[in-house]
Short mmCIF file of the C-alpha atoms (twelve columns), coordinates in Angstrom:
data_MODEL
# 
_entry.id   MODEL 
# 
loop_
_atom_site.group_PDB 
_atom_site.id 
_atom_site.type_symbol 
_atom_site.label_atom_id 
_atom_site.label_alt_id 
_atom_site.label_comp_id 
_atom_site.label_asym_id 
_atom_site.label_seq_id 
_atom_site.Cartn_x 
_atom_site.Cartn_y 
_atom_site.Cartn_z 
_atom_site.pdbx_PDB_model_num 
ATOM 1   C CA . MET A 1   53.446 110.330 77.266  1 
ATOM 2   C CA . GLU A 2   52.008 110.756 74.122  1 
ATOM 3   C CA . SER A 3   48.304 110.970 75.105  1 
ATOM 4   C CA . LEU A 4   49.258 114.131 76.942  1 
ATOM 5   C CA . GLU A 5   50.586 115.515 73.796  1 
ATOM 6   C CA . GLY A 6   47.110 114.555 72.127  1 
ATOM 7   C CA . LYS A 7   48.797 111.817 69.992  1 
ATOM 8   C CA . ALA A 8   47.830 108.206 69.725  1 
ATOM 9   C CA . ARG A 9   49.984 105.729 71.659  1 
ATOM 10  C CA . HIS A 10  52.314 103.513 69.390  1 
ATOM 11  C CA . SER A 11  52.544 99.891  70.837  1 
ATOM 12  C CA . ALA A 12  55.603 99.560  68.675  1 
ATOM 13  C CA . ASN A 13  57.511 101.916 70.902  1 
ATOM 14  C CA . PRO A 14  56.528 100.929 74.482  1 
ATOM 15  C CA . PHE A 15  57.518 103.362 77.113  1 
ATOM 16  C CA . HIS A 16  59.998 102.501 79.680  1 
ATOM 17  C CA . PRO A 17  59.451 104.581 83.044  1 
ATOM 18  C CA . SER A 18  62.800 103.614 84.464  1 
ATOM 19  C CA . LEU A 19  64.652 105.327 81.510  1 
ATOM 20  C CA . PRO A 20  65.006 109.088 80.843  1 
ATOM 21  C CA . TRP A 21  63.584 109.410 77.499  1 
ATOM 22  C CA . LEU A 22  63.173 112.545 75.220  1 
ATOM 23  C CA . ASP A 23  59.450 112.041 75.576  1 
ATOM 24  C CA . LEU A 24  56.955 114.652 76.680  1 
ATOM 25  C CA . TRP A 25  57.412 117.833 74.386  1 
ATOM 26  C CA . ALA A 26  60.804 116.518 73.172  1 
ATOM 27  C CA . ALA A 27  62.334 117.330 76.593  1 
ATOM 28  C CA . PRO A 28  64.011 114.893 79.047  1 
ATOM 29  C CA . THR A 29  61.414 113.080 80.789  1 
ATOM 30  C CA . VAL A 30  61.083 110.452 83.804  1 
ATOM 31  C CA . ILE A 31  57.957 109.082 85.319  1 
ATOM 32  C CA . ASN A 32  57.546 108.233 88.890  1 
ATOM 33  C CA . ASN A 33  54.265 106.863 90.644  1 
ATOM 34  C CA . VAL A 34  52.643 108.887 93.387  1 
ATOM 35  C CA . GLU A 35  53.946 106.585 95.950  1 
ATOM 36  C CA . THR A 36  57.561 107.128 94.950  1 
ATOM 37  C CA . LEU A 37  56.775 110.874 95.058  1 
ATOM 38  C CA . ALA A 38  55.307 110.907 98.059  1 
ATOM 39  C CA . SER A 39  58.325 109.173 99.888  1 
ATOM 40  C CA . VAL A 40  60.517 111.900 98.964  1 
ATOM 41  C CA . PRO A 41  59.830 114.434 101.605 1 
ATOM 42  C CA . HIS A 42  60.104 111.697 104.492 1 
ATOM 43  C CA . ILE A 43  63.456 110.421 103.291 1 
ATOM 44  C CA . ILE A 44  64.743 113.992 103.439 1 
ATOM 45  C CA . LEU A 45  63.157 114.822 106.562 1 
ATOM 46  C CA . MET A 46  63.672 111.766 108.433 1 
ATOM 47  C CA . ALA A 47  66.976 110.589 106.891 1 
ATOM 48  C CA . ALA A 48  67.832 107.319 105.773 1 
ATOM 49  C CA . ARG A 49  68.645 105.811 109.167 1 
ATOM 50  C CA . ASN A 50  65.034 106.150 110.250 1 
ATOM 51  C CA . LEU A 51  63.930 104.109 107.422 1 
ATOM 52  C CA . PRO A 52  64.474 100.605 108.024 1 
ATOM 53  C CA . ILE A 53  61.437 100.053 110.174 1 
ATOM 54  C CA . SER A 54  60.017 96.769  108.968 1 
ATOM 55  C CA . ALA A 55  57.787 93.794  109.988 1 
ATOM 56  C CA . ALA A 56  59.814 92.012  107.279 1 
ATOM 57  C CA . PRO A 57  63.593 91.139  108.359 1 
ATOM 58  C CA . LYS A 58  65.245 91.837  104.772 1 
ATOM 59  C CA . ASN A 59  63.084 94.555  103.866 1 
ATOM 60  C CA . GLY A 60  63.161 97.831  105.323 1 
ATOM 61  C CA . GLY A 61  60.826 100.825 105.577 1 
ATOM 62  C CA . THR A 62  56.920 101.218 104.811 1 
ATOM 63  C CA . ARG A 63  54.537 101.161 102.058 1 
ATOM 64  C CA . LEU A 64  51.221 102.743 101.070 1 
ATOM 65  C CA . PHE A 65  48.201 100.673 101.179 1 
ATOM 66  C CA . CYS A 66  44.580 101.449 100.113 1 
ATOM 67  C CA . LEU A 67  41.874 99.908  102.199 1 
ATOM 68  C CA . SER A 68  38.433 100.037 100.339 1 
ATOM 69  C CA . GLY A 69  35.199 98.375  100.406 1 
ATOM 70  C CA . HIS A 70  33.113 97.079  103.224 1 
ATOM 71  C CA . ILE A 71  35.332 98.109  106.042 1 
ATOM 72  C CA . ASN A 72  34.848 100.390 108.781 1 
ATOM 73  C CA . LYS A 73  37.891 102.878 107.911 1 
ATOM 74  C CA . PRO A 74  38.371 102.997 104.176 1 
ATOM 75  C CA . GLY A 75  41.476 105.077 103.080 1 
ATOM 76  C CA . VAL A 76  45.113 105.082 102.337 1 
ATOM 77  C CA . TYR A 77  47.618 103.923 105.062 1 
ATOM 78  C CA . GLU A 78  51.174 103.894 105.549 1 
ATOM 79  C CA . THR A 79  52.406 100.520 107.078 1 
ATOM 80  C CA . ALA A 80  55.882 98.709  107.560 1 
ATOM 81  C CA . LEU A 81  56.577 96.107  104.713 1 
ATOM 82  C CA . GLY A 82  55.542 92.781  105.761 1 
ATOM 83  C CA . TYR A 83  52.587 93.832  107.832 1 
ATOM 84  C CA . PRO A 84  49.896 91.131  107.684 1 
ATOM 85  C CA . LEU A 85  46.953 91.940  105.508 1 
ATOM 86  C CA . LYS A 86  44.168 90.223  107.789 1 
ATOM 87  C CA . LYS A 87  45.725 92.564  110.641 1 
ATOM 88  C CA . MET A 88  45.523 95.852  108.518 1 
ATOM 89  C CA . ILE A 89  41.766 94.892  107.717 1 
ATOM 90  C CA . TYR A 90  41.117 94.563  111.315 1 
ATOM 91  C CA . ASP A 91  43.532 96.979  113.473 1 
ATOM 92  C CA . VAL A 92  43.955 99.551  110.756 1 
ATOM 93  C CA . GLY A 93  40.696 99.637  108.465 1 
ATOM 94  C CA . GLY A 94  38.562 98.787  111.922 1 
ATOM 95  C CA . GLY A 95  37.190 95.492  110.340 1 
ATOM 96  C CA . ILE A 96  34.198 94.593  108.761 1 
ATOM 97  C CA . PRO A 97  30.888 96.677  109.583 1 
ATOM 98  C CA . ASN A 98  28.163 94.887  111.685 1 
ATOM 99  C CA . GLY A 99  30.495 92.287  112.843 1 
ATOM 100 C CA . ARG A 100 30.087 90.289  109.566 1 
ATOM 101 C CA . LYS A 101 32.996 88.229  108.548 1 
ATOM 102 C CA . LEU A 102 35.548 88.540  106.023 1 
ATOM 103 C CA . LYS A 103 34.432 86.825  102.600 1 
ATOM 104 C CA . ALA A 104 37.143 87.977  100.231 1 
ATOM 105 C CA . VAL A 105 40.041 89.945  99.306  1 
ATOM 106 C CA . VAL A 106 41.364 91.293  95.905  1 
ATOM 107 C CA . PRO A 107 45.092 92.143  97.001  1 
ATOM 108 C CA . GLY A 108 46.347 93.939  94.147  1 
ATOM 109 C CA . GLY A 109 43.937 95.230  91.828  1 
ATOM 110 C CA . SER A 110 41.870 93.321  89.075  1 
ATOM 111 C CA . SER A 111 44.884 91.346  87.871  1 
ATOM 112 C CA . THR A 112 45.099 89.379  90.907  1 
ATOM 113 C CA . SER A 113 42.808 86.867  92.143  1 
ATOM 114 C CA . PHE A 114 40.489 86.710  95.308  1 
# 
């Protein structure tokens, strides 16, 4: 928030996105990620009764997943929670080009292991 205002971030006062703060230009501010904001129209249009579609028995709904790298159809896809990663790579992402085998996957960014 402070970088938007042209200030340096102060580590002594960490930002907590779940709490409304008087942050951006001294106005009440709540931060949501793109995935949360992208879900709002679906919830409104489809109603909550249509959301509990899931491969996981205790977790309803869907999630946005980004497939990138050496696959045939990279992109952002919405699948049910609990959808198997290997199935997502081969069925949704079209598999590995030229019939090559899957060697490694980074499932959640630079802070996760292969």
